[in-house]
C-alpha positions as CSV (number, residue, x, y, z in Angstrom):
1,X,-0.2,-0.1,-0.2
2,X,1.6,3.7,-1.1
3,X,0.3,6.8,0.6
4,X,0.5,9.7,-2.1
5,X,0.7,13.2,-1.4
6,X,0.1,16.3,-2.9
7,X,1.2,19.5,-1.3
8,X,0.5,23.2,-0.9
9,X,-1.2,25.7,0.7
10,X,-5.7,25.4,1.3
11,X,-8.1,28.0,0.7
12,X,-9.1,29.6,-3.4
13,X,-6.6,32.1,-2.8
14,X,-3.8,29.6,-3.5
15,X,-5.9,27.2,-5.7
16,X,-3.7,28.0,-8.6
17,X,-0.5,29.2,-7.2
18,X,3.0,27.1,-8.6
19,X,3.3,25.6,-5.3
20,X,0.0,24.3,-5.2
21,X,1.4,21.9,-8.5
22,X,0.8,19.0,-5.7
23,X,-2.4,19.4,-5.0
24,X,-3.4,19.5,-8.5
25,X,-2.0,16.3,-9.3
26,X,-3.7,14.7,-6.3
27,X,-6.6,16.2,-7.7
28,X,-6.5,14.8,-11.1
29,X,-5.8,11.3,-10.0
30,X,-8.4,11.1,-8.2
31,X,-10.4,12.6,-11.0
32,X,-9.1,10.0,-13.6
33,X,-9.4,6.8,-11.2
34,X,-12.6,7.5,-9.8
35,X,-11.2,7.6,-5.9
36,X,-14.2,9.0,-3.9
37,X,-14.5,12.3,-3.1
38,X,-11.6,14.0,-0.6
39,X,-13.2,13.4,3.3
40,X,-11.3,15.8,5.9
41,X,-8.8,13.3,7.6
42,X,-5.3,13.3,9.4
43,X,-4.8,16.9,9.2
44,X,-6.3,16.8,5.5
45,X,-8.1,16.0,2.6
46,X,-8.2,11.5,2.3
47,X,-9.3,9.6,-0.7
48,X,-8.0,5.9,-1.0
49,X,-9.1,3.2,-3.8
50,X,-7.2,1.3,-6.5
51,X,-4.4,2.3,-8.9
52,X,-2.8,0.0,-10.6
53,X,-3.5,-3.8,-9.0
54,X,-2.9,-1.7,-5.8
55,X,-3.8,-0.5,-2.7
56,X,-3.5,3.5,-2.6
57,X,-4.1,6.3,-0.2
58,X,-4.1,9.6,-1.4
59,X,-3.5,13.2,1.4
60,X,-3.3,16.4,0.5
61,X,-2.4,17.8,4.5
62,X,-4.9,21.0,4.9
63,X,-1.6,22.6,7.2
64,X,-0.2,24.4,4.8
65,X,2.8,23.8,3.3
66,X,5.4,24.2,6.0
67,X,4.0,21.9,8.3
68,X,2.6,19.2,6.0
69,X,4.9,16.7,7.8
70,X,1.8,16.8,11.0
71,X,-0.2,15.2,8.6
72,X,1.9,13.0,6.0
73,X,3.6,11.5,10.4
74,X,-0.1,10.8,10.7
75,X,-1.0,9.1,7.9
76,X,1.7,6.6,8.5
77,X,2.2,5.5,11.7
78,X,-2.5,5.3,11.6
79,X,-2.1,2.2,8.2
80,X,1.7,1.3,10.4
81,X,3.5,2.4,6.7
82,X,7.0,2.8,6.6
83,X,9.1,5.8,4.7
84,X,9.4,3.6,1.7
85,X,5.7,4.1,0.8
86,X,5.4,7.8,1.1
87,X,5.5,8.8,-2.5
88,X,4.6,13.3,-2.5
89,X,4.0,14.9,-5.1
90,X,5.9,18.1,-5.1
91,X,6.4,21.5,-7.1
92,X,10.3,21.6,-8.0
93,X,12.7,25.3,-8.6
94,X,15.1,23.3,-10.0
95,X,13.3,22.3,-12.9
96,X,12.1,23.6,-16.3
97,X,8.6,24.4,-16.5
98,X,6.0,21.5,-17.2
99,X,9.4,18.6,-16.0
100,X,8.9,15.2,-14.2
101,X,11.5,13.4,-12.2
102,X,11.1,11.3,-9.7
103,X,14.2,10.6,-6.9
104,X,14.0,9.0,-3.4
105,X,16.4,10.6,-0.4
106,X,18.5,13.7,-0.5
107,X,18.1,16.9,0.2
108,X,15.3,19.1,0.9
109,X,16.9,22.3,-1.7
110,X,14.3,25.0,0.8
111,X,10.9,23.4,0.1
112,X,10.0,23.2,3.2
113,X,6.7,21.1,2.6
114,X,9.8,18.2,2.5
115,X,12.3,19.5,5.0
116,X,8.4,19.8,7.4
117,X,7.7,15.7,5.9
118,X,11.2,15.2,6.4
119,X,11.1,15.8,10.2
120,X,8.0,14.1,10.8
121,X,9.1,10.8,9.9
122,X,12.7,11.1,11.1
123,X,14.0,10.2,7.1
124,X,14.5,11.8,4.1
125,X,14.5,7.8,2.6
126,X,11.0,8.1,1.1
127,X,9.8,9.3,-3.3
128,X,9.5,12.2,-4.1
129,X,7.8,12.7,-8.0
130,X,9.6,16.4,-9.0
131,X,7.6,18.6,-10.9
132,X,9.0,22.1,-12.0
133,X,7.8,25.1,-12.3
134,X,11.1,26.4,-13.7
135,X,13.5,29.1,-11.7
136,X,12.1,33.2,-11.9
137,X,16.3,33.5,-12.2
138,X,16.7,36.3,-9.3
139,X,17.1,34.4,-5.3
140,X,14.9,37.5,-4.4
141,X,12.2,36.7,-7.5
142,X,11.6,33.2,-5.9
143,X,8.9,33.7,-2.8
144,X,6.6,35.3,-5.5
145,X,7.3,33.1,-8.1
146,X,6.8,30.3,-6.3
147,X,3.3,31.9,-4.8
148,X,1.8,33.0,-7.4
149,X,-0.5,32.5,-10.2
150,X,0.2,29.8,-13.3
151,X,0.1,32.3,-16.0
152,X,-3.3,31.5,-18.9
153,X,-0.3,31.5,-21.0
154,X,1.2,28.1,-19.1
155,X,-2.5,26.8,-18.3
156,X,-2.4,23.8,-21.4
157,X,0.5,22.8,-20.6
158,X,0.0,22.1,-16.8
159,X,-3.3,20.9,-17.9
160,X,-1.0,17.7,-20.3
161,X,1.3,17.2,-17.1
162,X,-1.2,16.7,-15.4
163,X,-3.4,14.8,-18.4
164,X,0.8,13.1,-18.2
165,X,1.0,12.6,-14.1
166,X,-2.9,10.3,-14.3
167,X,-1.8,8.5,-17.8
168,X,1.3,7.1,-15.7
169,X,0.4,6.6,-11.8
170,X,0.0,3.3,-12.0
171,X,3.9,2.8,-12.6
172,X,4.6,4.9,-10.3
173,X,2.6,2.4,-8.0
174,X,4.3,-0.8,-9.0
175,X,7.4,1.0,-8.9
176,X,8.0,1.5,-12.1
177,X,10.0,5.3,-11.6
178,X,12.1,5.3,-15.3
179,X,8.8,4.1,-17.0
180,X,6.8,6.4,-15.0
181,X,9.2,9.2,-16.2
182,X,10.1,8.3,-19.5
183,X,5.9,7.7,-20.2
184,X,5.6,11.5,-18.8
185,X,7.8,12.7,-20.8
186,X,6.9,11.0,-24.1
187,X,3.5,12.7,-23.4
188,X,4.8,16.2,-23.4
189,X,7.2,15.9,-26.3
190,X,3.4,14.6,-28.4
191,X,1.3,17.1,-26.9
192,X,4.0,20.0,-26.9
């Protein structure tokens, strides 16, 4: 059983922020795989269903990004999961917009959501689905970029990425990270 976590900030005012691409990815998974509607649980929104022949838990922490680990830790303890059973979908400044990379372990690169999750799990040994939002080029513009909404011109690429993630998700669930990344990359090239 895997726990797929999408990190973001709760509230309609944050809905289209680049920082919320993890929430967007999980919303698309719920739609694509006909999971039950989100319900409040584990200090967030929770759903569960089957994907790739396996039971999958989905969680969007409602604790704001900086405290995401509280919700993740609670769900991990309840289901007696290991950190290796956790997959976090998050925004990544160091990737070009709408690129996707899977990584296990490593640093948190200044991402407060990942830092909180690592602190509550007691390790950085969990899987991350890094979703590129690009870097604004100047350090002083990072906060505004991350907490800014996707531009209207970016929306078609965003929709293609979210659809590609949902199409490829069963590969991720069965541990085929390379196959997942390849399928997402090919979908983005074909449609781009």
